[in-house]
PAVOMI-759517 format. One record per residue (C-alpha): residue number from 1; x, y, z. Coordinates in Angstrom, 2 decimals, always signed. Example, Ala and Ser with C-alpha at 12.3 -4.5 7.8 and 13.67 -1.06 7.14 Angstrom:
2
+-----+---------+---------+---------+
!   k !    east !   north !      up !
+-----+---------+---------+---------+
!   1 !  +12.30 !   -4.50 !   +7.80 !
!   2 !  +13.67 !   -1.06 !   +7.14 !
+-----+---------+---------+---------+
***
This chain:
356
+-----+---------+---------+---------+
!   k !    east !   north !      up !
+-----+---------+---------+---------+
!   1 !  -16.14 !   +2.37 !  +11.86 !
!   2 !  -17.38 !   -0.09 !   +9.39 !
!   3 !  -20.38 !   -1.99 !  +10.28 !
!   4 !  -18.66 !   -5.14 !   +9.68 !
!   5 !  -15.87 !   -4.46 !  +12.28 !
!   6 !  -18.37 !   -3.76 !  +14.73 !
!   7 !  -20.06 !   -7.14 !  +14.27 !
!   8 !  -16.63 !   -8.86 !  +14.36 !
!   9 !  -15.76 !   -7.09 !  +17.64 !
!  10 !  -19.10 !   -8.18 !  +19.25 !
!  11 !  -17.96 !  -11.63 !  +18.35 !
!  12 !  -14.33 !  -11.43 !  +19.70 !
!  13 !  -16.04 !   -9.92 !  +22.87 !
!  14 !  -18.23 !  -12.65 !  +23.33 !
!  15 !  -15.60 !  -15.38 !  +22.92 !
!  16 !  -13.91 !  -14.13 !  +26.23 !
!  17 !  -10.24 !  -14.69 !  +25.22 !
!  18 !   -7.58 !  -14.70 !  +27.56 !
!  19 !   -5.00 !  -11.88 !  +27.63 !
!  20 !   -1.91 !  -14.05 !  +27.25 !
!  21 !   +0.84 !  -13.34 !  +24.68 !
!  22 !   +0.40 !  -14.41 !  +21.08 !
!  23 !   +3.17 !  -16.27 !  +19.42 !
!  24 !   +5.83 !  -14.22 !  +18.16 !
!  25 !   +4.85 !  -14.70 !  +14.42 !
!  26 !   +1.31 !  -13.89 !  +15.59 !
!  27 !   -2.57 !  -15.36 !  +15.34 !
!  28 !   -2.02 !  -18.12 !  +13.43 !
!  29 !   -5.67 !  -17.89 !  +11.98 !
!  30 !   -4.74 !  -14.22 !  +11.17 !
!  31 !   -1.98 !  -15.17 !   +9.31 !
!  32 !   -3.48 !  -18.21 !   +7.48 !
!  33 !   -6.56 !  -15.64 !   +6.08 !
!  34 !   -4.26 !  -12.65 !   +5.10 !
!  35 !   -1.86 !  -14.82 !   +3.17 !
!  36 !   -4.81 !  -16.30 !   +1.48 !
!  37 !   -6.29 !  -12.64 !   +0.80 !
!  38 !   -3.12 !  -11.57 !   -0.50 !
!  39 !   -2.10 !  -14.55 !   -2.77 !
!  40 !   -5.46 !  -16.02 !   -3.42 !
!  41 !   -6.67 !  -19.22 !   -1.30 !
!  42 !   -6.01 !  -21.42 !   -4.18 !
!  43 !   -2.52 !  -20.55 !   -4.64 !
!  44 !   +0.19 !  -23.28 !   -5.30 !
!  45 !   +2.89 !  -21.15 !   -3.47 !
!  46 !   +0.74 !  -21.53 !   -0.14 !
!  47 !   -0.02 !  -25.15 !   -0.66 !
!  48 !   +3.80 !  -25.80 !   -1.22 !
!  49 !   +4.77 !  -23.85 !   +1.76 !
!  50 !   +6.76 !  -21.13 !   -0.17 !
!  51 !   +5.07 !  -18.33 !   +1.50 !
!  52 !   +5.42 !  -17.58 !   +5.30 !
!  53 !   +3.59 !  -14.83 !   +7.18 !
!  54 !   +4.77 !  -12.75 !  +10.26 !
!  55 !   +1.93 !  -10.64 !  +11.80 !
!  56 !   +3.13 !   -7.36 !  +12.63 !
!  57 !   +2.53 !   -3.64 !  +13.57 !
!  58 !   +0.37 !   -2.59 !  +10.60 !
!  59 !   +2.52 !   -1.47 !   +7.52 !
!  60 !   +5.18 !   +0.30 !   +9.15 !
!  61 !   +5.69 !   -2.43 !  +11.39 !
!  62 !   +6.03 !   -5.07 !   +8.54 !
!  63 !   +8.27 !   -2.59 !   +6.63 !
!  64 !  +10.57 !   -2.15 !   +9.62 !
!  65 !  +10.95 !   -5.91 !  +10.28 !
!  66 !  +11.64 !   -6.31 !   +6.60 !
!  67 !  +14.23 !   -3.67 !   +6.59 !
!  68 !  +15.90 !   -5.20 !   +9.70 !
!  69 !  +15.74 !   -8.39 !   +7.66 !
!  70 !  +17.60 !   -6.65 !   +4.44 !
!  71 !  +19.94 !   -5.20 !   +6.66 !
!  72 !  +21.26 !   -8.26 !   +8.32 !
!  73 !  +21.04 !  -10.96 !   +5.35 !
!  74 !  +21.66 !   -8.63 !   +2.39 !
!  75 !  +24.64 !   -6.34 !   +3.74 !
!  76 !  +25.54 !   -3.52 !   +1.56 !
!  77 !  +22.70 !   -3.65 !   -0.34 !
!  78 !  +20.36 !   -0.56 !   -1.25 !
!  79 !  +16.91 !   -0.01 !   -0.96 !
!  80 !  +15.16 !   +1.72 !   -4.23 !
!  81 !  +12.19 !   +3.93 !   -3.49 !
!  82 !  +10.18 !   +5.75 !   -5.70 !
!  83 !  +10.27 !   +9.39 !   -6.35 !
!  84 !   +8.06 !  +10.53 !   -4.60 !
!  85 !   +6.95 !   +7.74 !   -2.20 !
!  86 !   +5.24 !   +7.75 !   +1.21 !
!  87 !   +7.10 !   +9.85 !   +3.43 !
!  88 !   +7.82 !   +7.31 !   +6.32 !
!  89 !   +9.36 !   +4.42 !   +3.79 !
!  90 !  +12.80 !   +6.59 !   +3.66 !
!  91 !  +12.65 !   +6.98 !   +7.64 !
!  92 !  +12.12 !   +3.34 !   +7.93 !
!  93 !  +14.90 !   +1.75 !   +5.98 !
!  94 !  +17.31 !   +4.33 !   +7.13 !
!  95 !  +16.71 !   +3.83 !  +10.44 !
!  96 !  +17.29 !   +0.14 !   +9.81 !
!  97 !  +20.78 !   +1.01 !   +8.56 !
!  98 !  +19.75 !   +0.31 !   +4.76 !
!  99 !  +20.96 !   +2.84 !   +2.21 !
! 100 !  +18.07 !   +4.35 !   +0.46 !
! 101 !  +18.20 !   +5.28 !   -3.28 !
! 102 !  +15.31 !   +6.56 !   -5.36 !
! 103 !  +13.97 !   +5.87 !   -8.87 !
! 104 !  +12.00 !   +7.91 !  -11.22 !
! 105 !   +8.34 !   +7.92 !  -11.09 !
! 106 !   +6.30 !  +11.25 !  -11.42 !
! 107 !   +6.32 !  +12.93 !  -14.72 !
! 108 !   +5.44 !  +16.78 !  -13.68 !
! 109 !   +4.87 !  +17.52 !  -17.46 !
! 110 !   +2.06 !  +14.87 !  -18.20 !
! 111 !   +1.32 !  +14.63 !  -14.02 !
! 112 !   +1.61 !  +10.77 !  -14.65 !
! 113 !   +4.11 !   +8.02 !  -14.49 !
! 114 !   +7.68 !   +8.74 !  -15.98 !
! 115 !   +7.94 !   +4.81 !  -17.07 !
! 116 !  +11.06 !   +5.23 !  -19.23 !
! 117 !  +12.93 !   +6.59 !  -16.08 !
! 118 !  +11.55 !   +4.32 !  -13.87 !
! 119 !  +12.77 !   +1.57 !  -16.00 !
! 120 !  +16.19 !   +3.17 !  -16.90 !
! 121 !  +16.78 !   +3.66 !  -12.98 !
! 122 !  +15.65 !   -0.07 !  -12.08 !
! 123 !  +18.05 !   -1.35 !  -14.86 !
! 124 !  +20.85 !   +0.50 !  -13.74 !
! 125 !  +20.38 !   -0.71 !   -9.99 !
! 126 !  +23.40 !   -3.12 !   -8.85 !
! 127 !  +22.32 !   -6.73 !   -8.71 !
! 128 !  +21.24 !   -7.48 !   -5.16 !
! 129 !  +19.23 !   -4.25 !   -4.73 !
! 130 !  +15.86 !   -3.94 !   -3.06 !
! 131 !  +13.01 !   -2.24 !   -4.92 !
! 132 !   +9.89 !   -0.89 !   -2.94 !
! 133 !   +7.10 !   -1.33 !   -5.04 !
! 134 !   +3.42 !   +0.08 !   -4.23 !
! 135 !   +1.09 !   -2.63 !   -4.84 !
! 136 !   -1.84 !   -0.46 !   -5.96 !
! 137 !   -2.82 !   +3.34 !   -5.53 !
! 138 !   +0.42 !   +4.45 !   -5.14 !
! 139 !   +0.92 !   +6.81 !   -2.28 !
! 140 !   +1.03 !  +10.21 !   -2.83 !
! 141 !   +0.48 !  +10.13 !   -6.54 !
! 142 !   -2.36 !   +7.54 !   -7.13 !
! 143 !   -0.57 !   +6.90 !  -10.40 !
! 144 !   -0.32 !   +2.98 !  -10.91 !
! 145 !   +1.65 !   +0.92 !  -13.85 !
! 146 !   -0.55 !   -0.72 !  -16.34 !
! 147 !   -0.57 !   -4.59 !  -16.34 !
! 148 !   +1.92 !   -4.64 !  -19.48 !
! 149 !   +4.24 !   -2.05 !  -17.68 !
! 150 !   +4.03 !   -4.19 !  -14.18 !
! 151 !   +5.47 !   -7.31 !  -16.63 !
! 152 !   +8.03 !   -5.06 !  -17.75 !
! 153 !   +8.98 !   -4.32 !  -14.24 !
! 154 !   +8.70 !   -8.10 !  -13.24 !
! 155 !  +11.13 !   -8.78 !  -16.08 !
! 156 !  +13.81 !   -6.22 !  -15.09 !
! 157 !  +13.82 !   -7.43 !  -11.43 !
! 158 !  +14.20 !  -11.03 !  -12.89 !
! 159 !  +16.82 !   -9.87 !  -15.19 !
! 160 !  +18.89 !   -7.69 !  -12.81 !
! 161 !  +18.59 !   -9.87 !   -9.84 !
! 162 !  +16.54 !   -7.34 !   -7.98 !
! 163 !  +14.31 !   -8.31 !   -4.88 !
! 164 !  +10.86 !   -6.58 !   -4.93 !
! 165 !   +9.44 !   -5.72 !   -1.50 !
! 166 !   +6.01 !   -4.87 !   -1.95 !
! 167 !   +3.80 !   -2.39 !   -0.01 !
! 168 !   +0.25 !   -3.16 !   +0.08 !
! 169 !   -1.52 !   -0.61 !   +2.11 !
! 170 !   -5.12 !   -0.22 !   +0.00 !
! 171 !   -6.03 !   -3.50 !   -1.05 !
! 172 !   -9.58 !   -3.59 !   -1.97 !
! 173 !   -9.84 !   +0.22 !   -1.13 !
! 174 !   -8.22 !   +1.58 !   -4.16 !
! 175 !  -10.49 !   -0.47 !   -6.85 !
! 176 !  -13.17 !   -1.70 !   -4.75 !
! 177 !  -12.06 !   -5.35 !   -5.73 !
! 178 !   -9.54 !   -7.01 !   -3.75 !
! 179 !   -8.43 !   -9.30 !   -6.54 !
! 180 !   -7.81 !   -6.57 !   -8.80 !
! 181 !   -5.72 !   -4.69 !   -6.23 !
! 182 !   -3.57 !   -7.67 !   -5.85 !
! 183 !   -2.95 !   -8.18 !   -9.56 !
! 184 !   +0.65 !   -7.13 !   -9.50 !
! 185 !   +2.13 !   -8.64 !   -6.54 !
! 186 !   +0.24 !  -12.03 !   -7.56 !
! 187 !   +1.84 !  -11.85 !  -10.99 !
! 188 !   +5.40 !  -11.54 !   -9.35 !
! 189 !   +4.55 !  -14.21 !   -6.87 !
! 190 !   +3.46 !  -16.88 !   -9.53 !
! 191 !   +6.59 !  -15.95 !  -11.33 !
! 192 !   +8.83 !  -17.47 !   -9.02 !
! 193 !  +10.57 !  -14.72 !   -7.98 !
! 194 !  +11.50 !  -14.40 !   -4.36 !
! 195 !  +10.07 !  -11.08 !   -2.66 !
! 196 !   +8.64 !   -9.75 !   +0.45 !
! 197 !   +5.04 !   -7.98 !   +0.87 !
! 198 !   +3.84 !   -5.42 !   +3.51 !
! 199 !   +0.31 !   -5.87 !   +4.21 !
! 200 !   -1.89 !   -3.59 !   +6.25 !
! 201 !   -5.34 !   -3.57 !   +7.41 !
! 202 !   -5.39 !   +0.16 !   +8.45 !
! 203 !   -7.16 !   +1.79 !   +5.31 !
! 204 !   -9.44 !   -1.47 !   +3.71 !
! 205 !  -10.77 !   -2.21 !   +7.27 !
! 206 !  -10.42 !   +1.36 !   +9.27 !
! 207 !   -8.20 !   -0.78 !  +11.81 !
! 208 !   -5.51 !   +2.27 !  +12.15 !
! 209 !   -5.55 !   +2.33 !  +15.87 !
! 210 !   -5.32 !   -1.72 !  +16.29 !
! 211 !   -2.02 !   -1.81 !  +14.41 !
! 212 !   -2.66 !   -4.93 !  +12.44 !
! 213 !   -0.77 !   -5.91 !   +9.49 !
! 214 !   +1.57 !   -8.71 !   +8.03 !
! 215 !   +4.89 !   -9.36 !   +6.53 !
! 216 !   +5.08 !  -12.17 !   +3.85 !
! 217 !   +8.03 !  -13.62 !   +2.39 !
! 218 !   +7.84 !  -15.56 !   -0.49 !
! 219 !  +11.07 !  -18.38 !   -1.27 !
! 220 !  +12.21 !  -20.35 !   -3.54 !
! 221 !  +11.17 !  -23.51 !   -1.61 !
! 222 !   +9.76 !  -24.34 !   +1.61 !
! 223 !  +13.02 !  -24.85 !   +3.48 !
! 224 !  +14.14 !  -21.49 !   +2.51 !
! 225 !  +10.57 !  -20.14 !   +3.51 !
! 226 !  +10.70 !  -21.71 !   +7.09 !
! 227 !  +14.33 !  -20.33 !   +7.53 !
! 228 !  +13.22 !  -16.61 !   +6.73 !
! 229 !  +10.51 !  -17.08 !   +9.03 !
! 230 !  +12.72 !  -18.17 !  +11.97 !
! 231 !  +15.10 !  -15.03 !  +11.40 !
! 232 !  +11.94 !  -12.66 !  +11.18 !
! 233 !  +10.77 !  -14.07 !  +14.25 !
! 234 !  +14.29 !  -13.21 !  +15.81 !
! 235 !  +14.13 !   -9.79 !  +14.66 !
! 236 !  +10.44 !   -9.21 !  +15.77 !
! 237 !  +11.45 !  -10.67 !  +19.15 !
! 238 !  +14.13 !   -7.77 !  +19.67 !
! 239 !  +11.56 !   -5.09 !  +18.33 !
! 240 !   +8.62 !   -5.27 !  +19.87 !
! 241 !   +8.35 !   -9.19 !  +21.52 !
! 242 !   +4.83 !  -10.10 !  +20.25 !
! 243 !   +1.87 !   -8.48 !  +17.95 !
! 244 !   -1.34 !   -7.39 !  +19.46 !
! 245 !   -4.30 !   -9.78 !  +19.57 !
! 246 !   -7.71 !   -7.63 !  +19.36 !
! 247 !   -6.87 !   -6.31 !  +15.68 !
! 248 !   -5.88 !   -9.99 !  +14.56 !
! 249 !   -8.83 !  -11.58 !  +16.04 !
! 250 !  -11.19 !   -8.79 !  +14.15 !
! 251 !   -9.45 !   -9.61 !  +10.92 !
! 252 !   -9.86 !  -13.20 !  +11.16 !
! 253 !  -13.46 !  -13.09 !  +12.09 !
! 254 !  -14.07 !  -10.48 !   +8.99 !
! 255 !  -12.13 !  -12.47 !   +6.28 !
! 256 !  -12.69 !  -16.05 !   +7.74 !
! 257 !  -16.41 !  -15.73 !   +8.01 !
! 258 !  -18.34 !  -16.04 !   +4.49 !
! 259 !  -21.02 !  -13.53 !   +5.52 !
! 260 !  -18.66 !  -11.02 !   +7.19 !
! 261 !  -16.18 !  -11.47 !   +4.15 !
! 262 !  -19.23 !  -10.67 !   +1.90 !
! 263 !  -20.49 !   -7.65 !   +3.68 !
! 264 !  -17.05 !   -6.04 !   +3.96 !
! 265 !  -16.27 !   -6.75 !   -0.03 !
! 266 !  -19.80 !   -4.61 !   -0.05 !
! 267 !  -18.36 !   -1.76 !   +2.17 !
! 268 !  -15.12 !   -1.55 !   +0.27 !
! 269 !  -16.96 !   -1.05 !   -2.81 !
! 270 !  -19.11 !   +1.75 !   -1.44 !
! 271 !  -15.70 !   +3.43 !   +0.04 !
! 272 !  -13.73 !   +3.13 !   -3.15 !
! 273 !  -17.15 !   +4.00 !   -5.19 !
! 274 !  -17.80 !   +7.02 !   -3.24 !
! 275 !  -13.93 !   +8.49 !   -4.09 !
! 276 !  -14.23 !   +7.64 !   -7.61 !
! 277 !  -17.60 !   +9.35 !   -7.74 !
! 278 !  -16.41 !  +12.80 !   -6.26 !
! 279 !  -13.42 !  +12.47 !   -8.42 !
! 280 !  -15.59 !  +12.57 !  -11.77 !
! 281 !  -17.53 !  +15.30 !  -10.13 !
! 282 !  -14.39 !  +17.22 !   -9.39 !
! 283 !  -13.08 !  +16.79 !  -12.96 !
! 284 !  -16.30 !  +18.05 !  -14.66 !
! 285 !  -16.63 !  +20.98 !  -12.60 !
! 286 !  -12.70 !  +21.92 !  -13.32 !
! 287 !  -13.61 !  +21.62 !  -17.12 !
! 288 !  -16.49 !  +23.76 !  -16.80 !
! 289 !  -14.47 !  +26.44 !  -15.13 !
! 290 !  -11.34 !  +25.97 !  -16.62 !
! 291 !  -11.93 !  +24.11 !  -20.20 !
! 292 !   -8.51 !  +24.93 !  -21.73 !
! 293 !   -6.64 !  +22.79 !  -19.11 !
! 294 !   -6.43 !  +18.81 !  -19.18 !
! 295 !   -7.91 !  +17.66 !  -15.72 !
! 296 !   -8.32 !  +14.14 !  -16.68 !
! 297 !   -5.09 !  +13.22 !  -14.64 !
! 298 !   -7.49 !  +13.35 !  -11.38 !
! 299 !   -9.55 !  +10.35 !  -12.86 !
! 300 !   -6.70 !   +8.72 !  -14.19 !
! 301 !   -5.21 !   +8.48 !  -10.68 !
! 302 !   -6.75 !   +5.90 !   -8.04 !
! 303 !   -7.16 !   +5.87 !   -4.42 !
! 304 !   -7.45 !   +8.25 !   -1.57 !
! 305 !   -5.26 !  +10.94 !   -2.93 !
! 306 !   -4.76 !  +13.09 !   -6.21 !
! 307 !   -1.36 !  +14.49 !   -6.68 !
! 308 !   -1.84 !  +17.59 !   -8.40 !
! 309 !   +1.49 !  +18.69 !   -9.61 !
! 310 !   +0.88 !  +22.04 !   -7.86 !
! 311 !   +3.88 !  +24.30 !   -6.98 !
! 312 !   +4.59 !  +25.09 !   -3.32 !
! 313 !   +3.25 !  +28.82 !   -3.87 !
! 314 !   +0.34 !  +27.03 !   -5.37 !
! 315 !   -0.31 !  +25.07 !   -2.20 !
! 316 !   +0.21 !  +27.97 !   -0.04 !
! 317 !   -2.55 !  +29.93 !   -2.09 !
! 318 !   -4.87 !  +26.92 !   -1.42 !
! 319 !   -4.22 !  +27.01 !   +2.27 !
! 320 !   -4.12 !  +30.88 !   +3.07 !
! 321 !   -6.63 !  +32.22 !   +0.58 !
! 322 !   -9.00 !  +29.20 !   +0.45 !
! 323 !   -8.44 !  +27.28 !   +3.67 !
! 324 !   -7.92 !  +24.07 !   +2.10 !
! 325 !   -5.07 !  +21.86 !   +3.41 !
! 326 !   -2.94 !  +19.74 !   +1.53 !
! 327 !   +0.83 !  +18.59 !   +1.76 !
! 328 !   +3.32 !  +20.90 !   +0.37 !
! 329 !   +4.09 !  +18.31 !   -2.44 !
! 330 !   +0.34 !  +19.09 !   -3.85 !
! 331 !   -1.12 !  +15.92 !   -2.39 !
! 332 !   -4.62 !  +16.37 !   -1.88 !
! 333 !   -6.73 !  +13.84 !   -0.05 !
! 334 !  -10.15 !  +13.24 !   -1.74 !
! 335 !  -11.45 !  +10.58 !   +0.85 !
! 336 !  -12.96 !  +13.53 !   +2.98 !
! 337 !  -14.20 !  +15.59 !   +0.00 !
! 338 !  -18.31 !  +15.71 !   -0.20 !
! 339 !  -19.98 !  +16.44 !   -3.28 !
! 340 !  -21.43 !  +19.64 !   -1.91 !
! 341 !  -17.66 !  +20.92 !   -1.61 !
! 342 !  -16.64 !  +19.95 !   -5.06 !
! 343 !  -17.50 !  +23.39 !   -6.73 !
! 344 !  -15.44 !  +25.31 !   -3.74 !
! 345 !  -12.58 !  +22.91 !   -4.37 !
! 346 !  -12.79 !  +23.43 !   -7.71 !
! 347 !  -12.81 !  +26.89 !   -7.90 !
! 348 !   -9.96 !  +27.20 !   -5.45 !
! 349 !   -7.64 !  +24.93 !   -7.83 !
! 350 !   -8.45 !  +26.82 !  -11.10 !
! 351 !   -7.66 !  +30.25 !   -8.73 !
! 352 !   -4.13 !  +28.82 !   -7.83 !
! 353 !   -3.10 !  +27.34 !  -11.16 !
! 354 !   -4.10 !  +30.51 !  -12.84 !
! 355 !   -2.80 !  +33.14 !  -10.35 !
! 356 !   +0.07 !  +31.65 !   -8.75 !
+-----+---------+---------+---------+
***
């Protein structure tokens, strides 16, 4: 548990708050600081009332409310998710009755972004389709578009009439900087395109069990934004009625207090910096053990995971022979890797690539 979270919890307990329901759209102070964190406190869109916020049940709940909104008000529209994507994306939208399609994302040959394939698939998507975009630290690959590539994606969405739906699960936890990790979605919002944004505090504040997050709607004008919020509240009412209080109050304390906010940013930089450090150590070790193979993809990726491009047989070897556990698609979590285990992991990776 982050130190800043413990301090915020103590403040919340000292407030002796009641246990009444929150409004359907959530804790007002939480919604305000969450929108400012995502779009910038000085955002003209916030000042003009073009952004509305619904507190929801972390990222999953926010996506699910958004999925129901799409099903109700964009009938027949398909949602396009990257291939690969977070495993629950397909479940969430399919459960809401929304057709799910995929667009190319991962290039197995380069272990990088298949940007040409991505663009081709988005350009062929029917007008009115919804596009799921990972705001930063794409899960599971850790591969993000460059700033120039994000501009091209925005141009395609605008030209083709696609609705962007950003999933922001790692703001501040990817690069260590909140503003850097919000670059893409802020660029989209400032362009004037209408869009949805799912926001989670599970990773960057470690509030997994509090189920605290938000769904933001960026509309063309304040009237449309108000109408959208009214409908989002109707959907939330049917799904879970009201959001929980404790996590929202913790977030409001941390983000809304200058001293706690500064401390949180330092803790995030420490977490992100540690993962970057073990990435580099792992690459250095791999290059020493297997110099003829290019391992730079590990440091080119960002966030908690490395998408190794391993086959199922290679993953099985990692598990059965070396007792290293990872998902079948070759994704390995680096968040739990210590410097002392880097050499052991590198040896297992080289063995799996060379012998399986």
